N, C-alpha and C positions, 0 to 999 in steps of 0.2 A: 945742467938740470933744465928740463923742459917744463916750462910753466903751463899749466892747464888754461885753456881759453875759457874765460868767463862770459857767458852770454846772459843778457838780461831777458827776462820773460817778455814775450811778444806784447802783452797788454801794458807793460810798464815802459816800453821803449818810447823815446822821444818822437820818433817817426809816427808811431801809432797814435800818440796823443795829438800830434799835429794834424794827421788825417781826420781824426774824429772831430777835432775842433773846426776844421775846414768844412766838413760835412754839416755840422750843426749850424755854423754861421751862414752857409749858403742856402739852407732850406728856406728860411724866410724870404730870401731874394727870389727863389724859384716860385714860391707861392704868390708873391707880389707880382712877378712878371706874368704868371698865368692869369691872374686876376685882371691885370692891365690888358692882356691879349683878348680876353673875353669881352671886356668893355669896348675895345677897339672894334672887334667883330660886330658887336651889337650896334655900335655907332654907324658902321658901314652899312649894315642892313637897314637901319632907320633912314639913312641918307638915300639909299637906293629906292626904298619905299616912297619917300617924299618926292624924289625925281619922277618916279613912275606915276604918282598921283598928279603931279603938275602937268606932265605930258599928256595924260589921259584927259584932264580938264581942258587943256589947250585943244586937243583933238575934238572934244565934244563941242567946244565953242566954235571951232572952225567948221564943223559939220552943221551946226545950227545956222551959221552964217551962209554956208553954201545952200542949205535948204531954203533960207529966206530969198536967195537969188533964184532958186529953181523950185517954186512952190508946187509944181506938178508932180515932183518926186516925193513930196511929203505924204501924199495919199498912198495907200498900199498898192503897189504894182507887182506884176509877176516877175519882171526881170529888167535889169539895166542893159542897154545896148553897150557894145564895146566902147564907142566914143564917149558915151555918157560916163561910164565907169572910169575910163582913162582920165576924163576931165575932173571927176570927183576926187580920185586918188592923187592927181597932180596938185589940186587945190589944197587938199589936206596935208600933203607932204610939204608944200611950200609954206603953209601957214601954221604948222605945228612945230616941227622940229627939223628944219633943214640942216643937212650936214651930219645927222646922226644915223645910226643903223637901226633905228626903231622901225617896227613893222606895224602898220595900221590896217585893221580889218574892220570893214563896215558890214553890219548885219541888216538885212532887209526887214520888212514888216512881218515876215513869216519866221524870222530867226535864222535864216540861211545867210552864209557869208557871200557878199558880193565879190566876184572874182576881179582881181586887179590885173588888167591886161599887160601891164608893163613889168609884172613880177613873174619870174620863171619859177616853175614848180607848182605843186598842187595847192589849192586853197584849203586851209584846215576846216574840218567839220566843226560844227558848233559844240559837239561833245568834247573836243580837244582843247577848247578855250576855257581858261579859268578866270573867274571874275569875282 
């Protein structure tokens, strides 16, 4: 005599119950990890903002110091000569953030960027700068 195979309904099986329990228990961990990831991202953004603010304040202080040493450039002039611009950018790079890949751009009295002779590539227009 062949015995009929009894199957339990899918929703009443132990495997289904274990899968549902696993999904229900893992949802809070997923939500918590997404919350922690968002906090970490926000913390990294705050840290990057703080570093940028510190570097820009250091560059402003170095520029003020350079202008104290070169008072004739504090008055509005039409253009920097190449040696003067090279001297300015070398001083700023040395006194602000040596060893980093930060880019320093100085604006003249008219709001135009002073070209850095030691940097390859075009000088950005003032409209491309955000501040």
